[in-house]
N, C-alpha and C positions, 0 to 999 in steps of 0.2 A: 685619434692616432697620430702620432707624429709622423712629419715628413722629412724628419731630419734624415742626411745622409752620415753625418757625424755629429755626435754630442759629445761635447768635453765638460768636465765638472771638476773644478778646483784641482787643475792641472798645475803641477811645481817641479821646476826642474833647475838642478844646480850641478856644481863641479867640485870635484874632491880636490882641494888644494891644501897642502899643510896639515893633514890630518883633520880637516873639516871639510864641509860641504857649505859653498857658495852659493845660495840660490841667486838665480838671474832671473827666473819666471815663475810667479806665484798667484795662486788664487784666479787662474785663467778658465773662464767659464763662456761656452759659446756654442752655437750649432752652425751646420753648413748645411742647409736645406737641398734638397733634390732641385735641380734646374737653377740655381742662383750663383751668384759670385759674390761672396762675403770678402770683403776688404779689410785686410788687418794693417792699421797704418800708424805710424809714430815716427820720431827722429831715430837716427843710426843709433842702435845701442838699446833700442827700447825692449828688445827681447822677440821681436817679430819672427827673424829668422829660427832664433832657437825654439820658439813655439812650434812651427811648422815642421822642421826636424825632430822634434820630441815626438811628434805624431807619428811620424813613418820611422822612426828609431834609427835615424841616420848621424847621431851624435857620437863621439869618441867614448873611449871606454871609461873615462874618468866621470862620464855623466850619470848623474842619478835623476829618474823622473818617476814621480809618483802622481796618482789620481784618483779621483773618487770614482768616475767613470771616464772611460774613453770607449764608446759604442760606436760602430761601423754597422749599420745596417743590420742592426741584432746582435752583431759579434762583438764579444768584449774583447777587445785588443789587449787588455792589459794581461789576459789569461792565454795568450797564445805563446809557443813555444818559439824561440829564434827562426827555428827551421820553417815552422807554420806561417809565420809572418814575413817571412822571405818570399814565399810561395805567393802571399796577397801582394807585397809591395812590387811595382811593377806591372801588375796586372789588374786588380780592382783598385789598388791604391797606387797614385804614380807622382811623382814631380818634376816638374821644370826647372831647372837652375838658373840662376842670375849669369853664370857664365857656361855655356855649351860646352866650351871646348874640353873640360874637364870629364866629360860625360861620354867621348869617343877615343878610343885607342889609336893614337896618331899614327902607329904602323899598318894601320887596315883600312882598306877603302871602305866608302860609305855603303857600298853592295854588302859587305861583309856583315856591317852592324845589322842591316835591316833583314839578311837572311838569319842571321841569330835569333833575333826577335819572333819574326815569323815561326822559326822552328819551335820555340819555346811555346809560342801561342798554339802551335798546331797539336799540343798534349791535351788542350783543354775542352775541345769540342769537335765534332764532325766538320762544322761550318770553319772552324779555325784550322782544321787538319787541310782541307780543300785549298784554304788561303796558302797555307804552309807550301803544299806541293807546287804551286804556281806563285811561289814568293816574289819573283822578279816582276811579273806583269801586274801583281797586286802592290807591289812597292811603288811602281810608276803611277798607278792609280792614286795611292796614298799621299805621295810626293805633289801631284797635283791639287790633291785637296787642300793641301796647305800652302799652295800658290808657287809651286816648283815645276813649271811647265815641261821642262826638258829633263825628266827625271832620270832618263836612261845616261845622259851625259854626266849628271851629277853622281850617280852611283859608281862612275868610273873615276872618280877622285878621292883624293884623300882630305880627311878633315880641315887640315892647313890650307887646303886650296880653294875653301870656300868663304866667302865673306860672313862676317857676324850675324847679320841677317838670314842668309842662307842655313848656315850652321844650324840657328836657332829653329829655323822653321823645320829643317830634319830632325833634330830633337823631337818637337812636337810630333811630326810624323811617327817616330819610333813610340812616343807614348801613347798614340791612339791606336796602335797595332791592336792592343788588348781591350780597348773602348772603355777605361775605367769609369767607376762609378764616382771616384773623388780625385780632383787633381790638385795639388800644392803646387803653387807657381811662386818661387822666390826672386821677385823683383828682374823679370824676364826680360826687360828692355831696357835697363840700366845703360847697358853699353852700345846701344844703338843710336844712330842719328834720327832726327825726329819724324821724317818722313818713313823710315822703316819703323821705327816705334808705332806709328800710328797703324801701319798695315799690319803689324802683330797682334796690336790690340784688337783691330777688327775681326782677326782670325780667331782670336781667343773668343770672342764674344759669337762667332758664327758656330764656332765649334761645340761650344757650350750648349748653346740651342739645339744643336743637331744631335748632340750625345745625351741630353738632357739629365747632365752629371752636375755634382757639386765640385765649386772650385773655391778655394781659399786662395786668395791673391794676396801677396805680400807687397807691400809698397810704402816708400815714405814721400810719394808725390800725390798731393791732392787733386790736381787735375786728372790723373789716369784714374784716381778713386772714383770721381765724378762721372767720368766716361764710362767705366767699365763695371762697376760694383752695384749691386741692388742693396746691400744692407753694408754699413762699415762699422767694424769695431777699431775703436783708437786705443792704443798702448802707449803706457808711460811707466819706463822704470820696472819692465816686466810683468805690470798689471794692466787689466783693460778696465779704463776709467769712464768709458762711455761708447753704447752699441745703439744700433737703431738704424731706420732706413735711411738710404743717401740723401734723399731730398731733404727731409726732415734735418739730418745733421748738418747740411749745409746751409739751410734757410735757418736754422734756429739751434745752433751750437749750445749745447747746456754747460759741459766742462770747462772751467777757464784754460784749461789746456789746448781741447778742441778749438777754442775760439782764438787761441795765440796761433794754432796751425793754420787756422783759415786765413787770419789777417796776414799772416806772413805769406803765404802763397797768393793772396790778391794784391799785396804790394809788389810780387813778381811781375802782375800783368798789368799794372798801372804806369805810367810816366811819373816816377816820383824820384826825388835824389836821396830820399833816405828811407830804406826799407824797413818794414815792421820786423822785431824779431821779439823771441820770447827770452827776457833776461836770465841769466844764471845758466848751470849746465847741469845734466842728468845726476842725480846721487851717486856715489859709490856703491856697488850692492854689496860690499863688506860692513858699510858704516851707514845704515839707512836711518832717516829720522825717525822717531819714535810716532809720529802720527801720519797726517797725509804726506806721502812721498812728493808731491807737487808744492806742497805749501812754501819751501823756501823761494820759489821761483814766483807765487800766485800775487797777485795785486789785490785780491779780495781777501788774504789770509787772516785769520784771528786766531785768538788764545785756542778755542775750542780745536780747532784744525791740527793743533800740535799735541791735543790730549791723546789721541789714540785715532789707529787709521778708519776713515770712513768706509761703511758698509755701501754695497751697490742699492740703489733705489728705483723703484720702478715708477717711471713719471708718466706713463701712460703712451699709447700708440705705439707699443712695441719698442720703448726706449728704456733704457736703464742707464744711470749715472752714478760714479762715485764721488759723490761730494755732499758736503755737510750743508751746502746752499740749498739741497732739495731733499732733507729729511736724513733720517739716521739709520733708516733699513728697518 
């Protein structure tokens, strides 16, 4: 029996532009297991955020998302109506955004936001109803759980009066009211300084253990991925090119793109005058190469790579790689 909280098979997302659909995410296959953090990493523009937003139906109206399977704890998310999906999003499925400012009404105090969420949660169960009745005390406790000791003072403030770190902690508190089964976090520490970033990362790990939920953590930072994630899915040009346990990915990266990402990250941590970099750029989604999407940038490229897109290959140990160096699938 699978322990997957979320199972995604052959996810593809595109955007209607000029009478056609331009795909930016394709053939995405992944599982987020109960009690684990799956990191989704890659360069900016590789499709990480679009993947997370596709799962939670948060893309604009011109987006087109298809999948063979989009299963959440036995529920087929593809078959749900918009109304039914909205009932699940924010309760059992949740998202922590990169910029928390957009998640708050600037004209309302923090107490208003917490009250709204607790009242919504109160309709779900008698336990939640009791918390909703005493929402103020429950809010103070919840804020303390995310590292805000003076919750009563924070609740009297407006969003713009809080620092970025405090606002992100408050957003996490709002998400945790429902104790969701899946949390998608989209680079939630990007705009924070290093000290606050580490505090938020520790908070994520502590909460993930406490809730025993699944986390899909989107990041371009290999250091964060190493600290936080149990497994890693490496994304390039809209497709996953390697997936496996974090320790193995870092100690023995298989895909040339993963090797390049790690070399670049290690160069930043060493005293060197010349940084390692991956030559070239991500391909234009409207003009993709016919074979391997990474081939134009790959130092191991050969004629075979240009013939057709490589399939994912199981290389053992829970690892899969999309590269002809490891077979043809």
